[in-house]
C-alpha positions as CSV (number, residue, x, y, z in Angstrom):
1,M,15.2,1.2,-31.2
2,P,12.9,3.1,-29.0
3,S,9.3,1.9,-28.8
4,D,6.4,4.2,-29.8
5,P,5.6,5.3,-26.2
6,D,9.3,6.1,-25.7
7,K,9.3,8.1,-28.9
8,A,6.5,10.3,-27.6
9,L,8.3,10.7,-24.2
10,I,11.5,11.6,-26.0
11,E,9.7,14.2,-28.1
12,T,8.2,15.6,-24.9
13,E,11.7,15.9,-23.3
14,R,13.0,17.6,-26.4
15,L,10.3,20.2,-26.3
16,R,10.7,20.7,-22.5
17,F,14.3,21.5,-23.0
18,V,13.5,23.9,-25.8
19,F,10.9,25.8,-23.8
20,Q,13.2,25.9,-20.8
21,Q,15.8,27.7,-22.9
22,L,13.2,30.1,-24.5
23,P,13.8,33.0,-22.0
24,L,17.4,33.1,-23.1
25,T,16.5,32.9,-26.8
26,V,14.0,35.7,-26.5
27,S,16.4,37.9,-24.5
28,V,19.1,37.5,-27.1
29,T,16.7,38.1,-29.9
30,L,15.4,41.4,-28.5
31,L,18.9,42.5,-27.6
32,N,20.2,41.8,-31.2
33,A,17.2,43.4,-32.7
34,A,17.7,46.6,-30.7
35,L,21.4,46.7,-31.7
36,T,20.6,46.0,-35.4
37,A,18.0,48.8,-35.4
38,F,20.4,51.2,-33.9
39,V,23.0,50.4,-36.6
40,L,20.5,50.6,-39.4
41,A,18.7,53.7,-38.2
42,P,20.8,56.2,-40.3
43,L,20.4,54.0,-43.4
44,T,16.8,52.9,-43.6
45,S,13.3,54.0,-42.9
46,H,12.5,54.6,-39.2
47,A,8.9,53.3,-39.8
48,A,10.2,50.0,-41.3
49,L,12.5,49.6,-38.3
50,A,9.8,50.4,-35.8
51,L,7.4,47.9,-37.5
52,W,10.2,45.2,-37.6
53,L,11.0,45.7,-33.9
54,S,7.3,45.7,-32.9
55,L,6.8,42.4,-34.7
56,I,9.8,40.8,-33.1
57,A,8.7,42.1,-29.6
58,A,5.1,40.8,-30.2
59,L,6.3,37.4,-31.4
60,S,8.7,37.1,-28.4
61,T,5.8,38.0,-26.0
62,G,3.6,35.4,-27.6
63,R,6.2,32.7,-27.4
64,M,6.8,33.4,-23.7
65,A,3.0,33.1,-23.1
66,L,2.9,29.8,-24.8
67,R,5.9,28.7,-22.7
68,G,3.8,29.3,-19.6
69,V,0.9,27.3,-21.0
70,F,3.3,24.4,-21.9
71,F,4.7,24.0,-18.4
72,R,1.2,24.4,-16.8
73,R,-0.3,21.6,-18.9
74,R,2.8,19.4,-19.0
75,P,1.7,17.7,-22.3
76,E,2.6,14.1,-23.1
77,G,1.8,11.6,-25.8
78,Q,-0.1,12.9,-28.8
79,W,-0.1,16.4,-27.5
80,S,3.7,16.5,-28.0
81,R,3.0,16.7,-31.8
82,V,0.8,19.8,-31.3
83,W,3.5,21.5,-29.2
84,A,6.2,20.5,-31.6
85,A,4.2,22.4,-34.3
86,V,3.9,25.4,-32.0
87,S,7.6,25.4,-31.3
88,V,8.5,25.1,-35.0
89,A,6.0,27.8,-36.0
90,G,7.4,30.2,-33.4
91,A,11.0,29.6,-34.4
92,G,10.1,29.7,-38.2
93,T,8.3,33.0,-37.7
94,A,11.2,34.5,-35.8
95,G,13.6,33.3,-38.5
96,M,11.5,34.9,-41.3
97,L,11.3,38.2,-39.5
98,W,15.1,38.2,-39.2
99,G,15.8,37.0,-42.7
100,C,13.1,38.7,-44.7
101,G,13.1,41.8,-42.6
102,L,16.8,42.4,-43.0
103,A,16.6,41.5,-46.7
104,A,14.0,44.1,-47.2
105,M,16.1,46.7,-45.5
106,F,19.4,45.5,-47.0
107,P,21.9,48.4,-47.4
108,L,24.6,48.7,-50.1
109,N,27.2,49.6,-47.5
110,Q,29.8,46.7,-47.3
111,T,30.5,47.4,-43.6
112,I,26.9,47.1,-42.7
113,E,26.6,44.0,-44.8
114,L,29.4,42.4,-42.8
115,F,27.7,43.5,-39.6
116,L,24.4,42.0,-40.6
117,A,26.1,38.8,-41.7
118,F,27.8,38.6,-38.3
119,V,24.5,39.2,-36.5
120,V,22.6,36.7,-38.5
121,G,25.4,34.1,-38.1
122,G,25.4,34.7,-34.4
123,M,21.7,34.3,-34.2
124,C,21.8,31.1,-36.1
125,A,24.6,29.7,-34.0
126,G,22.6,30.7,-30.9
127,A,19.5,28.9,-32.2
128,T,21.6,25.8,-32.7
129,T,23.0,26.1,-29.1
130,V,19.7,26.5,-27.3
131,N,17.5,24.3,-29.6
132,F,19.9,21.5,-30.3
133,S,17.5,19.0,-28.6
134,H,14.8,19.6,-31.2
135,F,16.2,19.8,-34.8
136,P,12.9,21.0,-36.4
137,T,12.8,24.1,-34.2
138,A,16.5,25.0,-34.8
139,A,16.2,24.5,-38.5
140,S,13.0,26.5,-38.7
141,F,15.0,29.5,-37.5
142,I,18.3,28.9,-39.2
143,L,17.1,28.5,-42.7
144,P,14.6,31.5,-42.9
145,A,17.1,33.7,-41.1
146,S,20.1,33.0,-43.3
147,L,18.9,32.1,-46.8
148,P,17.3,35.6,-47.5
149,L,20.7,37.2,-46.7
150,A,22.4,34.7,-49.0
151,V,20.0,35.5,-51.8
152,C,20.5,39.2,-51.4
153,L,24.3,38.8,-51.5
154,L,24.1,36.6,-54.5
155,F,22.0,39.0,-56.6
156,E,23.2,42.4,-55.4
157,G,26.6,42.6,-56.9
158,P,30.0,41.3,-58.0
159,E,31.7,38.0,-57.4
160,P,32.8,38.7,-53.8
161,R,29.2,38.9,-52.7
162,A,28.4,35.6,-54.4
163,I,31.3,34.0,-52.5
164,S,29.8,35.6,-49.3
165,A,26.4,34.1,-50.2
166,F,27.9,30.7,-50.7
167,M,29.7,31.0,-47.3
168,V,26.4,31.9,-45.6
169,V,24.7,28.8,-47.1
170,V,27.6,26.6,-46.1
171,F,27.5,28.0,-42.6
172,A,23.7,27.4,-42.4
173,V,24.0,23.9,-43.7
174,S,26.8,23.1,-41.3
175,L,24.8,24.4,-38.4
176,C,21.8,22.3,-39.4
177,C,24.0,19.1,-39.7
178,G,25.6,19.7,-36.3
179,C,22.1,20.3,-34.8
180,L,20.8,17.1,-36.4
181,R,23.6,15.1,-34.8
182,A,23.0,16.8,-31.4
183,H,19.3,16.1,-31.9
184,R,19.9,12.4,-32.3
185,S,22.4,12.3,-29.5
186,F,19.9,13.9,-27.2
187,G,17.3,11.3,-28.1
188,E,19.7,8.5,-27.5
189,R,20.6,9.9,-24.1
190,I,17.0,10.4,-23.1
191,A,16.1,6.8,-24.3
192,L,19.0,5.5,-22.2
193,Q,17.7,7.4,-19.2
194,F,14.2,5.9,-19.7
195,A,15.6,2.4,-20.1
196,L,17.7,2.9,-17.0
197,R,14.7,4.3,-15.1
198,R,12.7,1.2,-16.1
199,E,15.5,-1.1,-15.1
200,R,15.7,0.6,-11.7
201,A,12.0,0.3,-11.3
202,K,12.2,-3.4,-12.1
203,L,15.1,-3.8,-9.7
204,S,13.2,-2.0,-7.0
205,E,10.1,-4.1,-7.6
206,A,12.2,-7.3,-7.5
207,N,13.9,-6.1,-4.3
208,E,10.5,-5.4,-2.7
209,R,9.2,-8.8,-3.8
210,L,12.3,-10.4,-2.4
211,Q,12.0,-8.5,0.9
212,A,8.3,-9.5,1.0
213,E,9.1,-13.1,0.4
214,V,11.9,-13.1,3.0
215,T,9.4,-11.5,5.5
216,E,6.7,-14.0,4.6
217,R,9.1,-16.9,4.9
218,K,10.3,-15.6,8.3
219,T,6.7,-15.3,9.4
220,I,5.9,-18.8,8.1
221,Q,8.9,-20.2,9.9
222,E,8.0,-18.4,13.2
223,T,4.4,-19.6,12.8
224,L,5.5,-23.1,12.1
225,H,7.8,-23.0,15.1
226,Q,5.0,-21.8,17.3
227,V,2.6,-24.4,16.0
228,Q,5.1,-27.2,16.5
229,K,5.8,-25.9,20.0
230,M,2.1,-25.8,20.8
231,E,1.5,-29.2,19.3
232,A,4.4,-30.7,21.3
233,I,3.1,-29.1,24.5
234,G,-0.4,-30.3,23.6
235,H,0.7,-33.9,23.1
236,L,2.8,-33.9,26.2
237,T,0.1,-32.2,28.3
238,G,-2.6,-34.5,26.9
239,G,-0.7,-37.6,27.7
240,I,0.2,-36.5,31.2
241,A,-3.3,-35.2,31.9
242,H,-4.9,-38.4,30.6
243,D,-2.7,-40.7,32.8
244,F,-3.0,-38.3,35.8
245,N,-6.8,-38.2,35.4
246,N,-6.9,-42.0,35.5
247,L,-4.9,-42.0,38.7
248,L,-7.2,-39.3,40.2
249,Q,-10.3,-41.3,39.4
250,V,-8.8,-44.3,41.3
251,I,-7.9,-42.1,44.2
252,I,-11.4,-40.4,44.2
253,G,-13.1,-43.8,44.1
254,N,-11.0,-45.2,47.0
255,L,-11.5,-42.1,49.1
256,N,-15.2,-42.3,48.5
257,L,-15.1,-45.9,49.6
258,I,-13.1,-45.0,52.7
259,R,-15.6,-42.3,53.6
260,R,-18.5,-44.6,53.3
261,L,-16.8,-47.5,55.3
262,S,-15.7,-45.1,58.1
263,R,-19.1,-43.5,58.9
264,G,-18.5,-44.2,62.6
265,D,-15.2,-42.3,62.7
266,A,-16.0,-38.6,62.0
267,K,-12.3,-37.7,62.0
268,V,-11.5,-40.2,59.2
269,V,-14.6,-39.2,57.2
270,G,-13.4,-35.5,57.4
271,Y,-9.9,-36.4,56.2
272,A,-11.3,-38.5,53.4
273,L,-13.8,-35.8,52.4
274,A,-11.0,-33.1,52.3
275,A,-8.8,-35.5,50.3
276,E,-11.6,-36.3,47.9
277,Q,-12.4,-32.6,47.3
278,A,-8.7,-31.9,46.6
279,A,-8.6,-34.8,44.2
280,K,-11.7,-33.4,42.4
281,R,-10.0,-30.1,42.0
282,G,-7.1,-32.0,40.5
283,A,-9.5,-33.7,38.2
284,D,-10.9,-30.3,37.1
285,L,-7.3,-29.2,36.5
286,T,-6.6,-32.3,34.3
287,G,-9.9,-31.5,32.5
288,S,-8.5,-28.1,31.6
289,L,-5.3,-29.7,30.4
290,L,-7.3,-32.2,28.3
291,A,-9.3,-29.3,26.8
292,Y,-6.1,-27.6,25.7
293,A,-4.9,-30.9,24.2
294,R,-8.2,-31.3,22.4
295,R,-9.0,-34.6,24.2
296,Q,-12.0,-33.5,26.2
297,A,-15.3,-35.1,25.6
298,L,-17.5,-32.6,23.7
299,R,-21.3,-33.0,23.5
300,S,-21.8,-31.0,20.4
301,E,-25.3,-29.9,19.3
302,R,-26.9,-27.4,17.1
303,V,-27.0,-24.1,19.0
304,D,-27.9,-20.4,18.6
305,L,-25.0,-18.5,20.1
306,N,-27.1,-15.4,20.5
307,R,-29.5,-17.3,22.7
308,L,-26.7,-18.9,24.7
309,L,-25.1,-15.5,25.4
310,T,-28.4,-13.9,26.4
311,E,-29.1,-16.7,28.9
312,F,-25.5,-16.5,30.1
313,Q,-25.5,-12.7,30.6
314,P,-26.7,-12.7,34.3
315,L,-23.7,-14.9,35.3
316,L,-21.3,-12.7,33.3
317,L,-22.6,-9.6,35.1
318,R,-22.1,-11.2,38.5
319,S,-18.6,-12.2,37.6
320,L,-17.5,-8.7,36.5
321,G,-18.4,-6.8,39.6
322,G,-19.7,-3.2,39.9
323,T,-16.7,-1.3,38.5
324,I,-16.9,-2.6,35.0
325,A,-19.6,-1.6,32.4
326,F,-21.0,-4.4,30.3
327,R,-22.2,-4.1,26.7
328,M,-23.6,-6.8,24.5
329,T,-24.0,-6.4,20.7
330,L,-25.6,-9.4,19.0
331,E,-25.8,-9.6,15.2
332,T,-29.4,-10.5,14.3
333,T,-28.5,-12.6,11.2
334,V,-26.0,-15.0,12.9
335,P,-26.5,-18.5,11.6
336,A,-26.6,-21.6,13.9
337,C,-23.4,-23.6,14.6
338,E,-22.6,-26.9,16.2
339,T,-20.7,-26.9,19.5
340,D,-20.9,-27.9,23.1
341,P,-23.0,-25.3,24.9
342,A,-21.4,-25.9,28.4
343,H,-17.9,-25.7,27.2
344,F,-18.7,-22.6,25.0
345,Q,-20.1,-20.7,28.0
346,S,-17.1,-21.8,30.1
347,A,-14.8,-20.4,27.4
348,I,-16.7,-17.1,27.4
349,L,-16.5,-16.9,31.2
350,N,-12.8,-17.5,31.1
351,L,-12.3,-14.6,28.6
352,A,-14.6,-12.4,30.7
353,I,-12.7,-13.1,33.9
354,N,-9.3,-12.4,32.2
355,A,-10.8,-9.1,30.9
356,R,-12.0,-8.2,34.4
357,D,-8.5,-8.9,35.9
358,A,-7.0,-6.7,33.2
359,M,-9.2,-3.8,34.4
360,P,-8.4,-3.5,38.1
361,H,-9.6,0.2,38.1
362,G,-12.7,-0.4,36.1
363,G,-13.5,-0.2,32.4
364,T,-15.8,-1.5,29.8
365,L,-16.3,-5.1,28.6
366,S,-18.1,-5.7,25.3
367,V,-19.4,-9.0,24.0
368,G,-20.5,-9.2,20.4
369,T,-21.4,-11.7,17.7
370,G,-21.0,-11.6,13.9
371,V,-20.4,-13.6,10.8
372,E,-16.9,-13.7,9.2
373,T,-15.4,-15.5,6.2
374,L,-11.9,-16.8,7.0
375,E,-9.5,-17.8,4.2
376,A,-6.6,-20.3,4.4
377,E,-4.1,-17.5,5.3
378,D,-6.3,-16.5,8.2
379,L,-6.2,-20.0,9.6
380,A,-2.4,-20.5,9.2
381,G,-1.1,-23.0,11.7
382,N,-4.6,-24.3,12.5
383,P,-5.1,-27.7,10.8
384,E,-8.4,-28.4,12.7
385,A,-10.2,-25.5,10.9
386,S,-11.2,-25.2,7.2
387,P,-11.8,-22.0,5.3
388,G,-15.4,-20.8,5.1
389,R,-18.1,-19.0,7.1
390,F,-17.7,-18.7,10.8
391,V,-19.8,-17.3,13.6
392,S,-17.6,-14.9,15.6
393,V,-17.9,-14.1,19.3
394,S,-15.7,-11.3,20.4
395,V,-14.8,-10.3,24.0
396,R,-13.3,-6.8,24.1
397,D,-11.9,-4.9,27.1
398,T,-10.4,-1.5,27.8
399,G,-7.7,-2.8,30.1
400,E,-4.0,-2.8,30.2
401,G,-3.4,-4.8,27.0
402,M,-0.4,-7.1,26.3
403,T,2.9,-6.9,24.6
404,G,3.8,-8.9,21.5
405,E,6.0,-11.1,23.5
406,V,3.2,-12.0,25.9
407,L,0.8,-12.6,23.0
408,T,3.0,-15.3,21.6
409,R,2.7,-17.3,24.8
410,V,-0.8,-16.6,26.2
411,F,-2.2,-20.0,25.0
412,E,0.6,-22.0,26.7
413,P,-0.6,-24.0,29.7
414,F,0.4,-22.5,33.1
415,F,1.6,-19.3,31.4
416,T,0.2,-16.3,33.2
417,T,1.0,-12.7,33.9
418,K,-1.0,-12.6,37.1
419,E,0.5,-12.6,40.5
420,I,1.3,-15.9,42.2
421,G,-1.9,-17.5,43.5
422,K,-4.3,-15.4,41.4
423,G,-4.3,-17.5,38.2
424,S,-3.5,-21.0,37.1
425,G,-2.6,-20.0,33.5
426,L,-5.1,-22.5,32.1
427,G,-8.1,-20.2,31.2
428,L,-6.9,-19.2,27.7
429,S,-5.4,-22.7,27.2
430,Q,-8.9,-24.1,27.7
431,V,-10.4,-21.5,25.3
432,F,-7.7,-22.4,22.7
433,G,-8.3,-26.1,23.0
434,F,-12.1,-25.8,22.9
435,A,-12.0,-23.6,19.7
436,R,-9.6,-26.0,17.9
437,Q,-11.5,-29.1,18.9
438,S,-14.7,-27.6,17.7
439,G,-13.2,-27.0,14.3
440,G,-12.9,-23.3,14.9
441,H,-10.3,-20.7,15.6
442,V,-9.3,-18.2,18.2
443,C,-7.6,-14.9,17.7
444,L,-6.2,-12.3,20.2
445,V,-5.4,-8.7,19.3
446,S,-3.9,-6.6,22.0
447,Y,-1.7,-3.5,22.4
448,P,-0.2,-2.1,25.6
449,G,-2.5,0.4,27.1
450,A,-5.2,-0.1,24.4
451,G,-7.0,-3.2,25.7
452,T,-7.5,-6.7,24.3
453,C,-10.0,-8.2,21.9
454,A,-10.4,-12.0,22.0
455,T,-12.5,-13.6,19.2
456,I,-13.7,-17.2,19.0
457,F,-14.7,-18.4,15.5
458,L,-17.0,-21.4,15.3
459,P,-18.0,-23.0,12.0
460,A,-21.4,-21.9,10.8
461,L,-23.8,-24.5,9.6
462,P,-24.9,-24.1,6.0
463,E,-28.1,-22.1,5.4
464,V,-29.6,-24.9,3.4
465,A,-29.0,-27.3,6.3
466,D,-30.7,-24.7,8.5
467,G,-33.8,-24.7,6.3
468,S,-34.0,-28.4,6.0
469,L,-33.6,-28.9,9.7
470,T,-36.2,-26.3,10.4
471,Q,-38.6,-27.9,8.0
472,A,-37.9,-31.3,9.5
473,A,-38.5,-30.1,13.0
474,A,-41.8,-28.4,11.9
475,A,-42.9,-31.7,10.2
476,E,-42.1,-33.6,13.3
477,G,-44.1,-31.2,15.4
478,L,-47.1,-31.5,13.1
479,S,-47.0,-35.3,13.1
480,A,-46.8,-35.3,16.9
């Protein structure tokens, strides 16, 4: 059983089919009217025939005009009832013109009677053929067009005419019954099409959901694999760096002792000093590895990142050289955050140096701050960070950019795309470890030939805490 919305749609489809066939209906009507007028011309008034033809032509023109309006507006829903009434009225008026007009001009010549019966029968059959989708429209033409002829045959003469009248009635009723069956069949077919269309839409939607879930699952698996790989590398790196750092401290201590005990031997002191400097460089290297493994010692404090960047700007400019333009855009409403100032500036310097190396022929480096709200999906694979407000510091360059394959490995220790001897591959690893250990996040966006944007997100301190700390500091200052 079709639902109410389906009934309205089915009615609209019925009417659309009827109006599509209207040019054929009008053409056949005008042709049969001209032929009938030619046959009746010697037997009836020319004025009556002219009036009859004019009315049929005017009605046909009006129906064609309404057809144009119907297809321009494409009515649906409640408007289908209005247009159904228009269709029924047009067909009913045409049927009355044929039935009543011919009855008024009905001749006594039996040959002409048969001709008229043939024409009316053909018109009714044609109405059934072209309007079968909408029974009210077809019946509105068939009954007014055929019943006046049957009445005239019934009251005009002897028994044979009464039989002819009865045959006309049976013919009209048969056409109406057949049209009613076609009307219902058309509705069932359209309802089935609507149901099939809905099922296809549901299937398509389910398929899209399935594809999205498969893609999401694949992304989650890849992210999990990457996180597990980074965690495994971090644990291994941290353990080795920690043990190696202990060994280096012993070596540095002993070299320092040798250097102090051998002051009389300049050659031994020189060797010891060179070895001590190399050991310190090794200690710095292990410090970078510990930073990646989130095992470095951070001295976190409440800081204003805008102030840190402003103070750090001269050093950044000296690191970039003269071929790179520098821009700094600082958001004025950036809240305070808690981090290690020295390690933060070191991370920014690493990002700036990487950006400089990506622009060997010059370019533009932009540093900016802002406030972002990161949700759980933005922090996928980062257990150290919690959703909330973050202060963002972005370092953007106009350099060569990176491919997707390189992006998946940039945070791995010792991975670098630079030439041998020009990079240790620990700069981004240190940035990664610093951001994670600070409870923040780091994100890289890059496309080949379109530059790179590296963003560090550090947790913002609550505004209430800002106010309370400010008030406490002010009170402490007054008491002092």
